N, C-alpha and C positions, 0 to 999 in steps of 0.2 A: 504493500500500500504506500501511496505517497503521503506527504505531510498533511494535506488537507483531508484525505480519507481517514488517517489516524486521528486527526483532531475531531472529526465528526463523530467518531466512535466514543468520544468523551462527552457527548451531549445526551447521554442516557445513563441509567444505572449500570455499574455500581457507583458512578461518580455523583457526588452530592450537588445540590442546586447551586451553591456558590461557585463550585468548580465549573459547572456547565455554563453558567452565566459569563464567567471570565473567558472561557474558550470561545463562546459565541461572539464576544466582543472582539477577540483577535481575528476571527474569521471575517467579521464585518468591517473592521477598521485598519488592520495592520498585517497584511499578508506576509511581509518580510519577517516580522517578528514571529508570526505563526509558523513559518517554515523552519526558522531556527529552533523553535521550541519543540517541534515534532519530527524533525528530519532524522534524528538518531536517538538512541537511548544512552543515558549517562553510563560510563564505565569506570571501573576501578583503574586508577593510574598509579604513579609512584607514591602518591599520598592518599590513595583511596578514591572515593567518589566526591567530586567537588563541582559545584555549578551555581548558576544564578537561580534564585528562588522565584517560583511562578508556576503556572500550569504548563503541562506538557511532559513528554517522556524524556526530553533533554533539559529538564528543569528539576529543581528540588521542591517537593511539595508533599502533602499528606500521602499521596499514592506512590510516588517513587521511593520515599522513605519507607513506606509500608511494604512495598514490594521487596526492597533490599533486605528489610528485617525479616520478612516472612521466608525469603530464600535462605538467609543466615540461620533462622530457627530450624528450618527443614534440615539443613546440613548438620547443625549441632545435634539434633535428635538422631541422625544417622551415625555420627561419630562417637556419641556417648550414650549408647542405649542402656536402659535400666539404671540410670544414674540421676541424681539430683543435679541438674545443670544450672550453673550460675554465671551471670554476665554482669560486669560492672559498666556503668554508663556515666560519662562526664560530658560537659558542654561548655562553650565559651560565651562571650558577652554579646554575640551577634543577635540581630533581630530574629525572633522566633525560635532561637536555639532551645530555650527552656520548654516551649510548647512541643517542639519536635522531639526533644529528649523524652518527654512524658509519653508521647505517641509511640516512640520506639519501645519504651518499657511496656506499654500496654500490648503491643503486638507480641513481644516475647512472652509475657505472662499469659496471654491468651493461648499460647502454645505449650503451657506448662513449665516454662523456664523461669527460674528465680532471678531477680534483678537487684543489684546494689546500685542505687541511683543517687548521685550527689545532689544535695538539696539546693545548691547554688552553683554558679559557674566555678570552674576549677582549671588549673593548667593541665595541658595534655600530658606532660611527664608524670603528673600525679596519678593520672589514669593508668599509665603503664606500670607504675609502682604498685598501685592498688590491685591490679590484676594478679600480680605475683604475690603480694602480701596476703591477699584473701583467698589465694589459690582458686581463682575463677577459671572457668573454661574458655572464656573469651572476654573481650572488652570492646566498647564502642565509644568514640568521642565525636561529638558534633562540632565541627569547626571548619572554617575556610582559611585558617592560618592568617596570612597577611593580605589576602585578596580584598578587593573593594567591598563596601557595605552591602551591596546587593547579592553577594555570594554567601553560601553556606556549604557544609560538607558532612562527610560521614566516613570515618576511618575505623576499620576493624582490626582488633588485636587478638592474637592467639594466647594460649594459656601460659606462654613464657613471657608475656608482657611486650612482645614485639608485634609490629604490623604484619599482616598476613603476606606470605609469599607462596609460590608454587609448592605443593599442589593445592593448598587450601584456597588461594585467591581465585584460580581458574575454576575450581570445583564450586565455590560459592557463587561465582558469576553464572555458572551453568544452572544452579538452582534458582537464582534470582530470575533469570530469563524464562524459566519454566513456570513462574508464578503468574497466573492470571490475576488481574486486579480484583476480580470478583471473589477470589479465594483468599484474600488477605484477612486475617483474623484481627479485627480492631478492638473487640470487646475484651479488655484486659481484666486482670484479677489483682486488685491492689493489695491483697493479703500476701502476695508473692513479692512485693517490693519492700526493700529495706533502704532507708535513706541514710546517706553518709554525710559526715561533716567534720567537726573539729578534731575528733579522735584520729581520723585518717590524715588530716592536715599535720597533726603532731607527729604521727608515725613517719610521714613523708619527710618532714623537716629534720627529724632526728637521723633518718637514713642518709639524707643529703649531707648533713654535717659529718657523719661518720665516714662517708666516702669521699669527701671533698676538702676537708680541713686538715692541714698539715702543721700549722704553726701554733706555737704556744707563746704566751707573754703579751706584751703591749701591741695593740693594733691601733695605729693612729692615722691611717690614711683617710682622706676625705673622698666620699663617694657621692656622685649625683646619679640618680636613677629615674627612669621614666617607664611606666607600664604601657604607654601609648594607648591608654584607655582600656587595656586588656586585663587578662586574668591573673597575671603575676602579682598584682597588688594584694591578693588574698594570702600569698605565701612568702614572697621574697623579703618584705621588711622584717618580719619575725625571724626568718632564717638568718638574715644578716646580723640581727641583734643577738641571737643565740650563739652565733659564731664568734661574737666579740667585737663586731664593728658598730661603733656608736655614732660616728660622724657620717650619717647617711642623710642626704637631702633629696627629697622626692619632688620632681617637677610639679608644682601645684596645678597648672592648667591641664595636665594630662593624667591626673591621679584618678579621677572618677571613671568607672567603667561606662562605656558608651559605644553601642554598636554603630553609631554614625561616624565615629572617629573624627570629631569635628575640628581638631587642630592640625590635622595632617592631610596631605593629598593622598597618601597611601600609608597604612599602619605597618610599614615594613622597615625594620631596623637596618636593612641593606641599603636603603635610600638615605643619602645625606640630609635631605629635607626633613625627614621624619625625626631626626635628632637635633634639629636646629635650635629648638627651645631649650633642650637639655644642655647643649653646648654653651649657649648664652648664660644659662643659670650656673653652669660649672665655672665659667670665668668669674662670675660674681662671687662664687664661694671659694675660688682658688682650689678647685678639686684636683685630685690626683688622677681620677679615672671617671668615665661616664659610661653608663649602661642603658640600653633600651631593649625591651622585649616586644615580640609581636603579640597579637591578640590572644593566642592560645599558649604563649610563653614557652615554646620549644626553641625558637631562634633568639639569638642575642646579637646586638651591635655594641661595639666597644670603641671608645675614644680614649687615647692616652696622650701624654705630652711628648712631642718629638724632640729632636736634638736641639732645637731652638726654644724649647719650652712652650710651644704652641700645641693646643689640643687638636689632634688629627684623628679621623676615623680610620680604623684598621679594616682591611677587607677580611672576608671569611677565612682565607688561607693564612693570613698573618695571625689572626686570632687563634686558629687551631695550631699553628706552629708554636706560638708562645705557650699555650696551655699544654700541648703535648710535651714540649721540652721540659716544662716545669714538673709535670707529673712523672715523666721518665726519670728526671734527676732525683725526685723524692723517692721513687722506687729503688734507684741505684744506691742512694745514701742509706736506705733501710735494709739493703742486702736482699731485696725481693726479686731481683733479676737473676734467674738461674739458667737462661738459655732456651726456655720453652714458652716464652711470652710473645705476644704480638700486639701491634696497634692496627686499627682499622681505618680504611680510607675508601674513596670511590674513584671511578675512572676519569671523572672530569675535575678532580681535585688536584692541587699542586703535587708535582713529583718530588718536592722537598722532603716528603715523609719517608722516602726510601733511604737517602743518606742519613737522615735523622735517626731512623730505626737502626741502621748499621752502626752509627756512633755509639749507641747504648747497648748494642748486642742483642737486639730483638728483631723480629721480622715485621714486615708491613704487608698486610693482606688487603686486597682491593676487591670491591664489589661494584655493582651497578649503582646509579644515582639513587639516593634515598637511604635513610637510616634503617629501613627494614632490611636492607642488604648487609649493612654492618652487623645488625642483630643476627642475621642468618649466618654470618661468619662466626659469630660467638657460638651459636647453636651447634654448628658443625664441628667446632673445635673443642667443645666441652668434654672434659675427661682426658684430653690430650695436650692442649695448649691453653695458657691463661691469657685472657684479654686484659689489657691495661687501660686503654682509652681509644677513642676514635673520633673522627670528625670529617666534615666535607666543606666544600667552598661556600655553600649556601647558608653560612652563618649559624651552623649547628655543631654541637660538640657533645660527646658522651664521656664523662670523666671516669666512669666505672660501669659495671654491668648490672647494678641493682635496679636501674631503669634501662629498658631496652629500646630507647628512642632518644633523639636529641633532647637535651634538657638544659634550659637556660638557668634554672635555679641552682643546681649544683655547679654548672659551668661558671656562673658569676661568683660563687664562693671560691672556686679554684682561681679565677682571675684576680680576686681580691687578695688571696694568699700570695699569688705571684707578684702583685704590685707591692705588697707589704714586704715580701722577701727582698725584692730589688731595693726598696727604700732602706731596708736594714743594712744593705751594702753600699748605701749612698749612690744608687743608680736608679734610672727610670726603667720602666718595662720596655720602652723603645730601645734603650741601650742594650738591654738583654736580647732583643731581636737582632741587633747588629752582631752580637756575639754568636748567635746561632748561625747567621749567614757566613760568618768567618769560618765556621767548621763544616758547613754543608754546601757552601756556594750560595750565590744570590739568585733567588727566584722571584719573579714578578708576574702577576696575573691580572687580567681584566675580563669582565663579562659584559657582553652586549646582548640585550633581549629585544627582539622585534615583535611587536604585537600584531596579530592577525586574527580579528574576531570573527565569530560566526562560521557558517558553512563555507562561505567563500574563502575566509581566512584559512580554514583547515586545508582546503584544496591547494591554496598558494604555498603553505608550509610543506605539504607533501611534494609539490613540484620542485621546491627548492632542494629538498633532500634528494630527489630523483636526479636533479641536475648535477649535484655534487658527486653522485655515484657514477654518472655517465661521463662527466668531465672533471675528474679530480685535479687539484692544483699540482703542477710539476715542480713549482718552487714557491717559496714565501720569503719576501724581503731579500731576494738574491740568494737564499739558502736552498739547497736541493732537498726536495721532499724524498725521504728514503724509506718511509714505512707508512702504511695506512692500516688502521684497525676498523673493520666494519662489524659492529656488534649485532647487526641484523642478520648477516650471513654467518657470523661467528668465525670470520677469517681475518687473520693478520697477514698482510702481504708485504714482503720485503721487495721494494721496488728496484733495488740494485741487482738482485739475483732472480726475482720472480718466484721465490719460494713462498708457499702458503703454509701457515701454521694455524691449527684450530685454536680458538679462544675458549677457554674453559670457564665461561661465565654465561648465565642465561641470556637469551637473545633480547636485544633492545634496539630501538631505532636511533643509533648513535654512530657517528663517524669521527675518527680522530686521525689527524695527519701529523707526522713528525719530520723535522728537518735534520740535516747532519750537524747542525749547531745547537741542537737542544730546544729549538722553538717548536711549539705545539699548538695546533688549532683543532678544537673539538666542536662538532655541530650536533645539536640535539633539540628536537621538539619537546617542549615542556609536557609533563604528564598531568599537570593540574591546572594549567592556565593556557589561554590562547596565544602562545608565544613560541618562537623558535629562538634558541639560545646559542650564542657563539662564545666559546671559552678560549681566551688567548693566554699563552704562557711562554715566557722567555727565561733563559738562564745566563748567568755570568759569574764572575768571581768577585769576592769582596775581601780585601785584606785588612781593612780597618773602617771604622765608622766615618772617617774623614772622606772616604770615597763614595759614601752612600748617595749623596745628591747627584753626583755625576752618573753613577750607575742607574739611578732611578730615571733620570732624564733620557739616558740612552735606551733603556727598556721601553719607556713610554713612546719614544719616537719610533721604535721598531714595531710596536703594536699598532700605532697609528697607520703605518704603511700597510699592515695586513688588513686593517679596516678599509682602507682605500681600495685594496684589491677586491674585497667583498662587494663594495659599492659598484 
């Protein structure tokens, strides 16, 4: 059926009168919006199901949430027969998140499944922790992370506290697709719902401190923090206080939870604009470090003082480099590195983590984009190798395995420890970054995202990836391209010899090109947003911090030339 035919099927039972009215309005007045709302069904991507709220199979609403949850319920009943099945549910501050969370709970309980439902919004990492702590069979969080206000989402976690990966994700999608809207069980059983709150918060904070705090004694750094109107305000201030940090200044204009995110263009700590108020406030307070978290509090943005004493935003790779080095050093000092440990990374993250791992005598394992794949590395290594920490370029870090997803709460605690440790040595965190570059080499990365919305945009992105496969670059900034990795075909091609090597990572629509000088270009359509992303990376040497500005300028100029090639 085409979009209009599918839309017309929503003008009758089982769809309620309000839904029918909204669909009819689209049919009558907005055929383009109608086509986008009905031309395809929402799917699970790297971060689960995420989309614009509204009527239609390509939107998030009572029926698409219900269909996803009924499919999940069917799968759980198959996987855990003759067992009391439990599922934890959390949600963020977005519009309708609380209503949708209750609807999801009702569908689960209507299928005989018991639910632990947070009574108010909570950070996503707390959901991951709670799944493990309460020994649940699965978890669900309703969030659209840093997307604009019109978005919401639905992420499913398995019993290890990690987001679902194969075979569970594909099996659940198969179940979801087999659910007819008329067969969704909406009549829930409130007696099967247990509401969660302060007890779980306290458990999560204590676990974060246990896994992220290394220093004892005086803690005198000045911290400026913004929740960007999101969920971290429920947890982070108390966690910082319990960890011993008393000089914490919260950006007042962004403290209140608000699904409109009124003070920012985008509630994304990756964007400099989102932290502009925090930076201004930090200068007033003469702060040592600035933090911002996204609405569901799994990502973090950090600003520290550079070599000239100016507050500058770190990119995700720089943040992860600093935190990884700090944690590895603490493990080394404690004699915890025995030669069977590893750190986790992803295919589009900086290659600096390979020499950094070598320096400390551990290995670096790499998975696809998204923390569910780092969690998968942990799952596969359990009983054989010990996970230390992991991160990816998209401003996420996992300081331990007590949470199996990126976690801004414990990551911020680690960052504060690192800043305080550097201050105790009369250094800044930025100077510590220079020291890391001196031992690993200098790595610099940038990300460019091109937005292509709707059905037409999806087709344009597909054509762009097709063109890269048909006509791959032979050189970048005068450097010969010597290797390409195509994760869709699972083939790594040596362009100098023609030799093909299988890639032992699940398939994904990602292309990466490497030059003979260490420059790297990765091309990847986003799994959660209407974007295609280009990741640029260059390498150099750095003998001292005095060379940094020169090396940075050189790296930026090289990446600018690659951008011009793409244009």
